[in-house]
DSSP file (Angstrom, degrees, kcal/mol; ACC not computed):
  #  RESIDUE AA STRUCTURE BP1 BP2  ACC     N-H-->O    O-->H-N    N-H-->O    O-->H-N    TCO  KAPPA ALPHA  PHI   PSI    X-CA   Y-CA   Z-CA
    1    1 A X     >        0   0    0      0, 0.0     4,-2.2     0, 0.0     5,-0.2   0.000 360.0 360.0 360.0 -44.0    1.9   -7.9  -21.8
    2    2 A X  H  >  +     0   0    0      1,-0.2     4,-2.3     2,-0.2     5,-0.1   0.872 360.0  51.6 -66.3 -36.4   -0.1   -9.6  -19.0
    3    3 A X  H  > S+     0   0    0      2,-0.2     4,-2.3     1,-0.2    -1,-0.2   0.887 108.9  50.6 -68.0 -37.5    3.0   -9.7  -16.8
    4    4 A X  H  > S+     0   0    0      2,-0.2     4,-2.1     1,-0.2    -2,-0.2   0.909 111.2  48.4 -65.1 -41.2    3.6   -6.0  -17.4
    5    5 A X  H  X S+     0   0    0     -4,-2.2     4,-2.5     2,-0.2    -2,-0.2   0.882 109.5  53.9 -64.1 -38.2    0.0   -5.3  -16.5
    6    6 A X  H  X S+     0   0    0     -4,-2.3     4,-2.3     2,-0.2    -2,-0.2   0.898 108.1  49.0 -62.1 -41.2    0.4   -7.4  -13.4
    7    7 A X  H  X S+     0   0    0     -4,-2.3     4,-2.3     2,-0.2    -2,-0.2   0.903 110.3  51.5 -65.0 -40.6    3.4   -5.4  -12.3
    8    8 A X  H  X S+     0   0    0     -4,-2.1     4,-2.2     2,-0.2    -2,-0.2   0.918 110.3  48.4 -61.9 -44.0    1.4   -2.2  -12.8
    9    9 A X  H  X S+     0   0    0     -4,-2.5     4,-2.5     1,-0.2    -2,-0.2   0.908 111.2  50.5 -62.9 -42.2   -1.4   -3.5  -10.7
   10   10 A X  H  X S+     0   0    0     -4,-2.3     4,-2.6     2,-0.2    -1,-0.2   0.881 109.1  51.9 -64.2 -37.3    1.0   -4.5   -8.0
   11   11 A X  H  X S+     0   0    0     -4,-2.3     4,-2.3     2,-0.2    -2,-0.2   0.919 110.8  47.4 -64.1 -43.3    2.6   -1.1   -8.1
   12   12 A X  H  X S+     0   0    0     -4,-2.2     4,-2.3     2,-0.2    -2,-0.2   0.913 112.9  49.1 -64.7 -42.5   -0.8    0.6   -7.6
   13   13 A X  H  X S+     0   0    0     -4,-2.5     4,-2.7     2,-0.2     5,-0.2   0.921 110.9  49.8 -63.1 -43.9   -1.7   -1.8   -4.8
   14   14 A X  H  X S+     0   0    0     -4,-2.6     4,-2.4     1,-0.2    -2,-0.2   0.920 112.0  47.8 -62.3 -43.2    1.6   -1.2   -3.0
   15   15 A X  H  X S+     0   0    0     -4,-2.3     4,-2.2     2,-0.2    -1,-0.2   0.898 112.2  50.1 -64.3 -39.7    1.2    2.6   -3.3
   16   16 A X  H  X S+     0   0    0     -4,-2.3     4,-2.5     2,-0.2    -2,-0.2   0.921 110.9  48.6 -64.2 -44.3   -2.4    2.4   -2.0
   17   17 A X  H  X S+     0   0    0     -4,-2.7     4,-2.3     1,-0.2    -2,-0.2   0.908 111.8  49.3 -63.7 -41.5   -1.4    0.3    1.0
   18   18 A X  H  X S+     0   0    0     -4,-2.4     4,-2.3    -5,-0.2    -1,-0.2   0.889 110.6  50.7 -65.4 -37.7    1.4    2.7    1.8
   19   19 A X  H  X S+     0   0    0     -4,-2.2     4,-2.7     2,-0.2    -2,-0.2   0.916 109.4  50.6 -64.9 -42.6   -1.0    5.6    1.6
   20   20 A X  H  X S+     0   0    0     -4,-2.5     4,-2.4     1,-0.2    -2,-0.2   0.916 111.4  48.0 -61.6 -42.3   -3.5    3.9    3.9
   21   21 A X  H  X S+     0   0    0     -4,-2.3     4,-1.9     2,-0.2    -1,-0.2   0.907 111.1  51.5 -63.9 -41.0   -0.8    3.2    6.4
   22   22 A X  H  X S+     0   0    0     -4,-2.3     4,-1.7     1,-0.2    -2,-0.2   0.925 110.9  47.8 -61.1 -45.4    0.4    6.8    6.2
   23   23 A X  H  X S+     0   0    0     -4,-2.7     4,-1.8     1,-0.2     3,-0.2   0.925 111.0  50.9 -62.3 -45.1   -3.1    8.1    6.8
   24   24 A X  H  < S+     0   0    0     -4,-2.4    -1,-0.2     1,-0.2    -2,-0.2   0.850 116.4  40.7 -62.5 -33.8   -3.7    5.8    9.8
   25   25 A X  H  < S+     0   0    0     -4,-1.9    -1,-0.2    -5,-0.2    -2,-0.2   0.697 121.9  36.5 -90.2 -18.6   -0.4    6.9   11.4
   26   26 A X  H  < S+     0   0    0     -4,-1.7     2,-0.2    -3,-0.2    -2,-0.2   0.617  79.8 112.5-113.4 -13.2   -0.5   10.7   10.7
   27   27 A X     <  +     0   0    0     -4,-1.8     2,-0.2    -5,-0.2    -4,-0.0  -0.439  39.1 169.7 -69.4 129.6   -4.1   11.9   11.0
   28   28 A X    >   -     0   0    0     -2,-0.2     3,-1.6     1,-0.0    15,-0.1  -0.752  50.7 -88.8-127.7 177.1   -4.7   14.1   13.9
   29   29 A X  T 3  S+     0   0    0      1,-0.3    -2,-0.0    -2,-0.2    14,-0.0   0.848 126.4  41.8 -58.4 -37.7   -7.7   16.3   14.9
   30   30 A X  T 3  S+     0   0    0      2,-0.0    -1,-0.3    -3,-0.0     2,-0.1   0.245  84.0 136.1 -97.0  13.6   -6.4   19.4   13.0
   31   31 A X    <   +     0   0    0     -3,-1.6     8,-0.1     1,-0.1    -4,-0.1  -0.348  28.0 178.3 -64.7 138.3   -5.3   17.4    9.9
   32   32 A X        +     0   0    0      1,-0.1    -1,-0.1    -2,-0.1     4,-0.1   0.291  62.9  86.5-118.0   5.5   -6.3   19.0    6.6
   33   33 A X  S    S+     0   0    0      2,-0.1     2,-0.3   -10,-0.0    -1,-0.1   0.664  91.5  41.2 -84.0 -15.5   -4.6   16.4    4.3
   34   34 A X  S    S-     0   0    0      1,-0.1     0, 0.0   -11,-0.1     0, 0.0  -0.827  94.0 -88.9-126.5 166.8   -7.6   14.1    4.2
   35   35 A X     >  -     0   0    0     -2,-0.3     4,-2.4     1,-0.1     5,-0.2  -0.188  37.8-107.8 -71.6 166.6  -11.4   14.5    4.0
   36   36 A X  H  > S+     0   0    0      1,-0.2     4,-2.5     2,-0.2     5,-0.2   0.896 117.5  51.2 -63.0 -42.6  -13.7   15.0    7.0
   37   37 A X  H  > S+     0   0    0      2,-0.2     4,-2.4     1,-0.2    -1,-0.2   0.925 112.0  46.3 -62.3 -45.2  -15.2   11.5    6.7
   38   38 A X  H  > S+     0   0    0      2,-0.2     4,-2.6     1,-0.2     5,-0.2   0.922 112.3  50.6 -63.8 -44.1  -11.8    9.8    6.6
   39   39 A X  H  X S+     0   0    0     -4,-2.4     4,-2.7     1,-0.2    -2,-0.2   0.918 111.7  47.5 -61.6 -43.9  -10.5   11.8    9.5
   40   40 A X  H  X S+     0   0    0     -4,-2.5     4,-1.3     2,-0.2    -1,-0.2   0.898 112.2  50.0 -64.2 -40.0  -13.6   11.0   11.6
   41   41 A X  H  X S+     0   0    0     -4,-2.4     4,-0.5    -5,-0.2    -2,-0.2   0.922 114.6  43.7 -64.7 -43.5  -13.3    7.3   10.7
   42   42 A X  H >< S+     0   0    0     -4,-2.6     3,-1.2     1,-0.2    -2,-0.2   0.918 113.0  50.5 -69.0 -43.6   -9.6    7.2   11.6
   43   43 A X  H 3< S+     0   0    0     -4,-2.7    -1,-0.2     1,-0.3    -2,-0.2   0.718 100.8  64.6 -70.2 -18.9  -10.0    9.2   14.8
   44   44 A X  H 3< S+     0   0    0     -4,-1.3    -1,-0.3    -5,-0.2    -2,-0.2   0.711  90.5  83.6 -74.0 -19.3  -12.8    6.9   16.0
   45   45 A X  S << S-     0   0    0     -3,-1.2     2,-0.1    -4,-0.5    -3,-0.0  -0.483  88.9-109.4 -80.5 153.5  -10.3    4.0   16.1
   46   46 A X     >  -     0   0    0     -2,-0.1     4,-2.3     1,-0.1     5,-0.2  -0.405  29.7-110.9 -74.8 161.6   -8.1    3.5   19.1
   47   47 A X  H  > S+     0   0    0      1,-0.2     4,-2.5     2,-0.2     5,-0.2   0.904 118.5  49.5 -61.6 -42.8   -4.4    4.1   18.8
   48   48 A X  H  > S+     0   0    0      1,-0.2     4,-2.4     2,-0.2    -1,-0.2   0.879 110.2  51.2 -66.5 -36.1   -3.5    0.5   19.1
   49   49 A X  H  > S+     0   0    0      2,-0.2     4,-2.4     1,-0.2    -1,-0.2   0.905 110.5  48.8 -66.0 -41.1   -6.1   -0.4   16.4
   50   50 A X  H  X S+     0   0    0     -4,-2.3     4,-2.5     2,-0.2    -2,-0.2   0.917 112.4  48.2 -63.3 -43.1   -4.7    2.2   14.1
   51   51 A X  H  X S+     0   0    0     -4,-2.5     4,-2.3     2,-0.2    -2,-0.2   0.912 111.2  50.5 -64.6 -41.2   -1.1    0.9   14.6
   52   52 A X  H  X S+     0   0    0     -4,-2.4     4,-1.9     1,-0.2    -2,-0.2   0.929 113.1  45.4 -62.6 -45.4   -2.2   -2.7   14.1
   53   53 A X  H  X S+     0   0    0     -4,-2.4     4,-2.4     1,-0.2    -1,-0.2   0.886 110.9  53.5 -66.5 -38.2   -3.9   -1.8   10.8
   54   54 A X  H  X S+     0   0    0     -4,-2.5     4,-2.3     1,-0.2    -1,-0.2   0.909 108.0  50.6 -62.9 -41.4   -1.0    0.4    9.6
   55   55 A X  H  X S+     0   0    0     -4,-2.3     4,-2.5     2,-0.2    -1,-0.2   0.904 109.1  51.5 -63.1 -40.7    1.4   -2.5   10.2
   56   56 A X  H  X S+     0   0    0     -4,-1.9     4,-2.4     1,-0.2    -2,-0.2   0.924 110.5  48.4 -61.7 -43.8   -0.9   -4.8    8.2
   57   57 A X  H  X S+     0   0    0     -4,-2.4     4,-2.1     2,-0.2    -2,-0.2   0.881 111.0  50.5 -65.2 -37.2   -0.9   -2.3    5.3
   58   58 A X  H  X S+     0   0    0     -4,-2.3     4,-2.2     2,-0.2    -1,-0.2   0.917 110.7  49.2 -65.8 -42.6    2.9   -2.0    5.4
   59   59 A X  H  X S+     0   0    0     -4,-2.5     4,-2.4     1,-0.2    -2,-0.2   0.910 110.4  51.1 -63.1 -41.7    3.3   -5.7    5.3
   60   60 A X  H  X S+     0   0    0     -4,-2.4     4,-2.2     1,-0.2    -1,-0.2   0.888 109.0  51.2 -63.0 -38.1    0.8   -5.9    2.3
   61   61 A X  H  X S+     0   0    0     -4,-2.1     4,-2.2     2,-0.2    -1,-0.2   0.901 109.8  49.5 -64.7 -40.5    2.9   -3.2    0.5
   62   62 A X  H  X S+     0   0    0     -4,-2.2     4,-2.6     2,-0.2    -2,-0.2   0.900 109.3  52.2 -65.2 -40.2    6.1   -5.2    1.1
   63   63 A X  H  X S+     0   0    0     -4,-2.4     4,-2.5     2,-0.2    -2,-0.2   0.920 109.9  48.8 -61.6 -43.4    4.4   -8.4   -0.2
   64   64 A X  H  X S+     0   0    0     -4,-2.2     4,-2.2     2,-0.2    -2,-0.2   0.908 110.7  51.0 -61.6 -41.4    3.4   -6.5   -3.4
   65   65 A X  H  X S+     0   0    0     -4,-2.2     4,-1.9     2,-0.2    -2,-0.2   0.917 110.6  48.2 -63.0 -43.5    6.9   -5.2   -3.8
   66   66 A X  H  X S+     0   0    0     -4,-2.6     4,-2.5     1,-0.2    -1,-0.2   0.905 110.4  51.9 -64.1 -41.1    8.4   -8.7   -3.4
   67   67 A X  H  X S+     0   0    0     -4,-2.5     4,-2.6     1,-0.2    -1,-0.2   0.873 106.4  54.3 -64.1 -35.8    5.8  -10.0   -6.0
   68   68 A X  H  X S+     0   0    0     -4,-2.2     4,-2.3     2,-0.2    -1,-0.2   0.924 109.6  47.6 -61.1 -43.4    6.9   -7.2   -8.4
   69   69 A X  H  X S+     0   0    0     -4,-1.9     4,-2.4     2,-0.2    -2,-0.2   0.922 112.0  49.4 -63.6 -44.3   10.5   -8.4   -8.1
   70   70 A X  H  X S+     0   0    0     -4,-2.5     4,-2.6     2,-0.2    -2,-0.2   0.907 110.8  49.1 -63.6 -41.8    9.5  -12.0   -8.6
   71   71 A X  H  X S+     0   0    0     -4,-2.6     4,-2.6     1,-0.2    -1,-0.2   0.909 111.2  51.0 -63.6 -40.7    7.4  -11.2  -11.7
   72   72 A X  H  X S+     0   0    0     -4,-2.3     4,-2.4     2,-0.2    -2,-0.2   0.898 110.8  48.2 -62.2 -40.7   10.4   -9.2  -13.1
   73   73 A X  H  X S+     0   0    0     -4,-2.4     4,-2.5     2,-0.2    -2,-0.2   0.919 112.4  48.6 -65.4 -43.4   12.7  -12.1  -12.5
   74   74 A X  H  X S+     0   0    0     -4,-2.6     4,-1.7     2,-0.2    -2,-0.2   0.891 111.6  49.7 -64.8 -38.2   10.4  -14.5  -14.2
   75   75 A X  H  X>S+     0   0    0     -4,-2.6     5,-2.3     2,-0.2     4,-0.5   0.924 111.8  47.8 -65.1 -43.2    9.9  -12.2  -17.1
   76   76 A X  H ><5S+     0   0    0     -4,-2.4     3,-0.9     1,-0.2    -2,-0.2   0.889 111.1  51.4 -63.7 -39.1   13.7  -11.8  -17.5
   77   77 A X  H 3<5S+     0   0    0     -4,-2.5    -1,-0.2     1,-0.2    -2,-0.2   0.834 107.1  54.0 -67.7 -31.2   14.1  -15.6  -17.3
   78   78 A X  H 3<5S-     0   0    0     -4,-1.7    -1,-0.2    -5,-0.2    -2,-0.2   0.550 126.9 -98.4 -80.6  -7.2   11.5  -16.0  -20.0
   79   79 A X  T <<5S+     0   0    0     -3,-0.9    -3,-0.2    -4,-0.5     2,-0.1   0.395  76.6 137.3 109.2  -4.0   13.4  -13.7  -22.3
   80   80 A X      < -     0   0    0     -5,-2.3     2,-0.7    -6,-0.2    -1,-0.4  -0.473  56.2-121.8 -71.6 148.2   11.6  -10.4  -21.9
   81   81 A X              0   0    0      1,-0.1    -1,-0.1    -2,-0.1    -5,-0.1  -0.834 360.0 360.0 -91.9 121.5   13.8   -7.3  -21.6
   82   82 A X              0   0    0     -2,-0.7    -1,-0.1   -10,-0.1    -6,-0.1   0.362 360.0 360.0-114.7 360.0   13.0   -5.6  -18.3
């Protein structure tokens, strides 16, 4: 049960990190997909800073994905049906 909850948390984290990277890379002055505060915060950053942060979020999402796979392998090895 705890491992399943762990996988769920990792899935939520990976989705959140990917969304943050998407926002950092796609927000423009006329964007309507995010709120005004978020748009102002993102546009206040320099382009290189946004790209650097987006890469960090993508790497974190990949790490979460790899951890999901490892937890699934460990669960299967312990006898759980996955």
